[in-house]
KENUKE-306073 format. One record per residue: residue in one letter; z, y, x of N, C-alpha, C in turn. Coordinates in pm, whole numbers, plus 50000, padded with zeros to 5 digits. Layout:
BEGIN
aZYXZYXZYX
...
This chain:
BEGIN
m087436059563414088196061863290087236062663173
e087606055763064086786056062943086816069862878
t085696073562817085646086062741086326083962606
i087156093362567087726093562433087276106462367
y086716105262247086196117162181087316126962149
k086966139662149087926150662154088916150962039
t088446149361915089336150561799089976137061767
v091296137161751092046125061718092936128061598
y093486117561539094486119161432095806114361488
f096836122961477098116119761540099246126461462
r100196118461417101356123661342100946132761227
d100106127261140099746133761013098836145861027
k098166147461140097236158761151096146155761254
f095036162961241093966162261338094266171961452
t094046167461575094346175761690093446171561805
n093516178461917092756174762036093446163062106
f092666154762170093196143162242094286147162340
e094086158262410095046162662512096416165862453
n096456168862324097726172562260098456160762196
a097846149162195098436137562129099236129462230
n100486133162248101326127162351102636121962294
l103206111862363104506106162326105516108862436
s106776109662397107856110762494107986097862575
i108426099162698108666087262779109836079062726
a110586084762632111716077562572111386072462432
n110116073262393109696068462261109756053062256
s110086047662140110216033062125108926025562156
a107786031662123106506025162153106306023762303
m106806033462378106716033162523107736023362584
l108946023962534110026015962593109966001262557
y109525998262433109605984462385108285978962331
g107215986662338105945981762284105955980062134
l106795987962065106945986461920105825993961848
s104675987861849103505993461782102535982261753
t101675984761658100645975061621099345982361598
y098225975361613096955982461608095825973761554
s094705980361529093445973561500092335981961559
v091245975461597090075982461650088885979161561
m088295989361501087165987361410085865991761478
p084845983161480083555987361535082745995661437
v082036005261490081136013861412079756012661478
y078766008461401077436005861456076416015861403
l075526019961490074396028361450073356019361384
s072866023461269071856015361199070566014661280
f069736004761249068486002961323067606015361319
d067606022361206066756034261194067466047161237
h068676045661291069466057061342069816067361235
s069796063261109070086072661001071526072060953
k072266061560992073616059560939074536053961046
l075816056761029076886049761100077456039361006
n077516026961050078026016060967079426012061012
l080406014660926081786010760952081955996260910
f082355987861003082365973460977083725968760924
r083735964860799084875958660732086125967360740
i085995979860703087115989260711088285984860625
e088025979160509089125974760423089925963560489
d089245954860562089935943960630090775949160747
h090285959560814091075965360923092305972360867
y092155978860754093305984960687094335974160651
k093845963160596094745952360554095425946060675
r094685944660786095295938860906096405947960960
l096165960860960097205970261000098435968760911
s098185967760782099275966360686100055953460709
n099335942260726099995929360747100785929060877
s100185934460984100895934961111102155943261100
s102055954361026103205963061007104325955860934
k103965948160833104985940760757105705930660846
i104955923960931105565914061020106555920761116
l106205932761162107085939861255108185947761185
g108155947961053109195955060979108895969760960
f107605973760978107195987360944106805987060796
n107595992660710107395990660567106816002560493
d106386012860565105956024960495104476028360515
f103706019460577102306022760605101516024760476
e101526014760386100756015760263101296026760171
k102596029460180103166040260101102646053760150
n102526055260280102076068060338100566069660338
y099846058260345098396058760355097786048460260
s097246053160151096496044260062095176040660129
l094516030360077093216026660132092246038260122
s092256045160010091356056559990091616067660092
s092866071360112093176082060208092896077660350
f093106064860379092816059460512091316060460542
k090506056660444089056057660463088626071960487
k089196081360412088846095460429089186100460569
l090306095860623090686099560760089656094760861
i089236082160847088266076560941086936083860930
h086466086160809085206093260788085266107060852
r086356114260825086476127860878086516127761030
l087196118061087087296117261233085926114761297
l085136105961237083796103061289082886115261276
i082996122161163082146133861139082546145361232
q083836147661248084276158661333083896156561480
n083846143961521083456140961658081946139361676
n081216140961565079756140161569079286127061633
i079886116061589079546102961645078146098861599
q077286095361695075926091261664075506079161747
s076466071161786076176059061864077246048661836
d077016036461882077996025761863079346030061921
s080386028561841081716033261883082786023861832
l083996025861882085156018361838086226028061791
v086856024861679087936032961624089236025161642
r090126030661722091416023861745092506030561664
m093186022461582094196027361489095526020961525
t096546028961550097846023961595098966029361508
i099846020361465101076024361398102216021761497
f103026031861524104066030261625105406035461576
v106476029461626107816034261597107976047661668
d108166057961590108206071561643109656076361651
a110396070161742111816073161756112186073961904
i113236081161934113706082962072114986075062095
l114946066562198116116058562235116766051662116
a115916045562034116426038861914116806024461940
g116586019662062116876005762094115725996662055
s115905983862082114825974162060114795969561915
k114565978961824114495975561682113485984861615
s112915979761507112045987961423112645990261285
y113695983061255114335983761123114795998061093
q114316003160979114676016360928114326027761024
q113316025461108112856035861200111586042361146
k111436055061175110236062461136109026057161214
t107896056161145106656052461212105616063361193
s104676063861285103576073561277102256066361302
l101166072961264099826067461278099036075661379
a098336068761468097446075361564096076068561556
i095016076661557093646071261551092776079161649
f091996071961728091026078761813089756070461822
v088686076861870087366070661875086866071062019
y086206060262062085636059862196084346051662195
p083466053762294082176046762294082356031662309
m081486024262245081456009762259080686006362386
t081386002062488080755998362615081015983562641
p080145976862717080305962462741081635959462811
l082375949862757083635945762820083415935662931
i082295928462921081945918563024080515921263067
k080285922163196078955924863247078105912163244
g076795914163240075885902863242075585897363103
k074905886063099074465880162974075405869462920
g076315864763005077235854462961078525855163040
a079615850162981080935851263041081275839063125
s081985841663233082555831163317084065831263296
l084595820363242086005819863204086745808863278
m088045810663291088915800163344090015797363243
v090525785163246091695781963166092915786963242
s093665795663178094775802363246095955792963271
s096715796063376097965788863401099095794163313
w098835805663247099815811463155099555806463013
n100595802662940100445797962803100415809762706
r099795807562591099775817262483101165818162421
i101585830362389102865832262321102825825262186
a103905818262154103965810762028104235820061910
d103845815561791103995823561669105455827161641
n106365818261676107785821161650108435828961764
a107595833761858108065842961962107515856861932
i106195858361944105505870561900104275865961823
p104215868161692103135862561609101755867361652
a100845857861670099485861261709098745868261596
r099105865661471098395871861359098775886561341
a099765891261415100075905561418099595910961552
k098765921361548098255926961674099315936461731
v100275930561799101415937961855101065942661996
n101155955562019100785960862149101555954362264
g102865952862246103685947162352103305932962389
a102695925562296102315911662322101195910662424
y100495921562449099345920962539099735920462686
v101035920662714101495917162849101065902762880
n101165893962781100725880162795099245879462833
s098425887562764096995887962793096725893762932
a097505903962970097295910363100097565900663215
l098585892363201098875882563305097705872863322
m097115868663211095975859563216094745866363275
k094485878563228093315885963274093405888763424
n094575892763472094755895363614094465882963697
e094985871663652094765858963723093265855863728
a092585857563614091155854563609090355863563702
l090635876463699089885885863783090115883063931
r091345879963969091645877064110090885864764159
l090615855464067089925843164105088415843764081
g087905855664044086475857564033085865854763898
y086705853263794086195850863659086215863763578
d085495863563467085465875263377086695876163289
d087195864763248088325864663154088955850863155
a089995849263076090745836763073090835831062933
i091025817962926091275810962801092735806262804
a093445808962697094855805262688095025792262613
l095925783962660096355771962588097705774662525
d097995767762414099335768862356100265759262428
r101515758762386102495750662459102225735662447
d101365731762351100985717762337099685714462410
g099135724362480097925722062558096635723662481
h096705729462361095495731662282094945745562306
v093635746762293092945759462314093325769362205
t093635781762245093915792162146092745802062143
e092705811262239091675821562243091615827362383
s090745837162405090745844062533091775855262527
t091765864262623092785874762627092635884662512
i091405886562462091205896162352090235891062246
s089795878662254088735873962164088995859762117
n088525856761996088505842961949087375835262016
i087485821962013086505813262079085915803461979
f084605801461990083905790861917083185782062019
i083175769161993082345759962072081445752361976
v080405746062031079495737661953079495723762011
r079725713861925079585699861963078855692661851
n077865684761887077065677461789076525686661680
k076085698561723075485708661634076465713661527
t077745711961552078795716861463079585727661533
l079835738461462080625749561514082105746061499
i082865747861607084285744261606085095756161659
t086185759261592087095769561640088525765161614
s089435770361694090835766561681091385771061546
g092195762761484092815766261357093895776761375
l094265783161267095235794061274096615789361317
a096905776561305098185771261350098255769961502
s097145772861570097115771961717097405785261783
d098175793961717098585806861774097395815661808
v096465816861714095315825661734095385837261636
l094715848061675094595859561587093705856161468
e094095860861349093225859561232092125870061244
g091185867461333090165877361369089235880761254
i088915893461242087965897861140086555893261176
t086195894261303084885889261347084845874061335
r085945867561366086045852961351085745848861208
n086345855761112086095852960971084655855860934
s084085866460990082685869960962081755858861008
i082055853261125081215842461178081285830161090
a082455827261036082585815860945081685817660823
l081645829860768080815832560652079335832860687
i079015837860806077625837860853077145823460874
a077995815160932077635801160955077335794160822
a078145797060721077905791060589076565795560533
q076235808260552074955813460503073775806960576
l073975803860704072915797660783072885782360770
g073845776860699073905762360683074405755160807
i075185762060890075725755961012077115750460981
p077355737561003078675731860976079745738461063
l080915740861006082025746961078083305739161053
v084045736561161085315729561152086375737861223
e087515739961157088675746261220089695735261249
r090025733561376090965722961414091475725561555
s092395717261599092885718161737091765714261833
i091695721361944090685718662048091415715462178
d091125703862235091705700262364090965707362476
r091655709262588091045715862703089765708762747
t089785695662750088625688262801087395690062712
e087605693162584086465695562496085665707862539
l086335717362601085615729262648084505725462744
y084785715562829083805711462930082655703362871
l082835698362748081805690462682081005698662580
a081325711362569080665719762469079175721262497
e078365720062392076925722462403076635737462411
e077475745362342077415759962345078845765062330
a079045777662366080335783962343080145799062344
f080965805862266080905820462268082245826562228
l082435838962270083585847062234083205856162118
c084185860762042083895870561938085115879361913
g084845891861881085915901161851085345914761818
s086175923561764085705936761724085165944861840
s085815943861956085395951662073084245945062148
l084135931962136083155924562215081935920462137
g082045919962004080945914661924080905899561941
i079705894261960079505879861986078915878662126
f079615871462214079225871262355079225856862406
p078095852162459077995838162504078905835262623
i079375822962629080115817962745079175809162825
f079035812262954078125804563041078875794763130
q080175797263153080915788563244082385788363206
i082995776463210084435774963190084975766863307
d085895772763381086335767163509085085764963596
h084865752963641083685750663725082565743563649
t082635743663518081645736763436080695746663371
a079395744763393078375753263329078205748863184
i078045758563095077835755862953076365758562920
n075675748262867074255749462828073405755162942
n073645750163064072885754763181072895769963196
q074015775863153074225790363164073155798263088
h072885793462966071985800462875072615800862735
q072205810862656072635811162517072055799062443
g072885793062359072415781862280071765786462151
p071025777562084070295781261963071195785661847
l072355779361830073255783461721073875797061752
t074215799161877074765812261917073755823261886
i072505820861919071445830961897071285833761748
k071265823261666071105825061521072245833461464
i073465829961501074625837161448074635851561498
k074365853461626074365866861685073295875661621
n072125870161598071035877961538071355882361395
l071915873161315072245876761178073395886861175
y074355885161264075445894861274074905908761303
q073995909861399073405922861433072595928561317
n071875920161247071125924861131072035930261021
i073185923861005074125928460903074755941660943
v075295942361064076045954461103075125966461121
r073825963961140072885975161157071985976961034
s072355970560923071715972960792070275968160783
k069955957160848068595951960836068495941560726
t069625936060681069605926360573070315932160451
v070195925260340070845930060217072285924960208
d072695916360302074015910260294075075919060359
v075125931560318076025940960384076995947660288
n076855945460160077635953160063079145951460079
q079585939260110081015936960117081595940760253
w080765942960354081255945060488080995959160543
i080005965860493079575978460554079875990260464
e080446000560522080586013560457079906023760548
s078946031060496078076039260581078356054160568
i078096061260677078086075760681076666080060716
t076036087960634074686092560661074706103560766
l073866102260866073796112160973072866123660938
């Protein structure tokens, strides 16, 4: 069981984790009517600061997801300023001094309200837990799943809806049973979308390629960061549809996400990628990303908000 730090924010107050509970008849439990974001917090290279990565973007993603689900009171109840203060206080109260993840959830806080969110009360829950590797080893072994990605007009990928992760769980279970670390989902047209929890980039002809947003992928914050990092490094980037067979021709490939960071892919189905080694573009992007999130470069002003330890 993962460790969760003692102090959490739940229903408008700070409390102990053990006291933050929902009824078995709550809408979030019965229908998955909740949405979330996970923000990484990195310890600076000199161990003097905690760096909150793109907190404003995580706030905006929560807000956008809420709007899609019909939760219309998040920004009214929590301004960006008050939201930041909550996160800061939570990290300080838990005495966080290592890489961590902050999970923020907005949920329909109603009992037996039926499968609707319209005009229902919502509440906010936030907790912090250590950042631990989601995939063991130096590179991921992935399979293309037999399960398709949910389409945008079914459950929108750009909204991080908790209930939608049943789709991811089916893929992940299949992958683990067959000896892989994770799965890659295709959309109903056979195009590559993402893994169960991460966006995907491949490299062909020294060009970085990722699936476009019309391919039922999450508008990932780390995904966007990589696009901007690639531009800074002078690496060409194309967003477009990716066929399954292109995965097997990739010179390099990697996963990215708030919980995973940037993680190389060494194998897809039975095809080795770059002889199961990190590629040069992956290394460049990963190194600059680490320098930014740990305050080694000056290119951090728009992305990092720090707490001095």
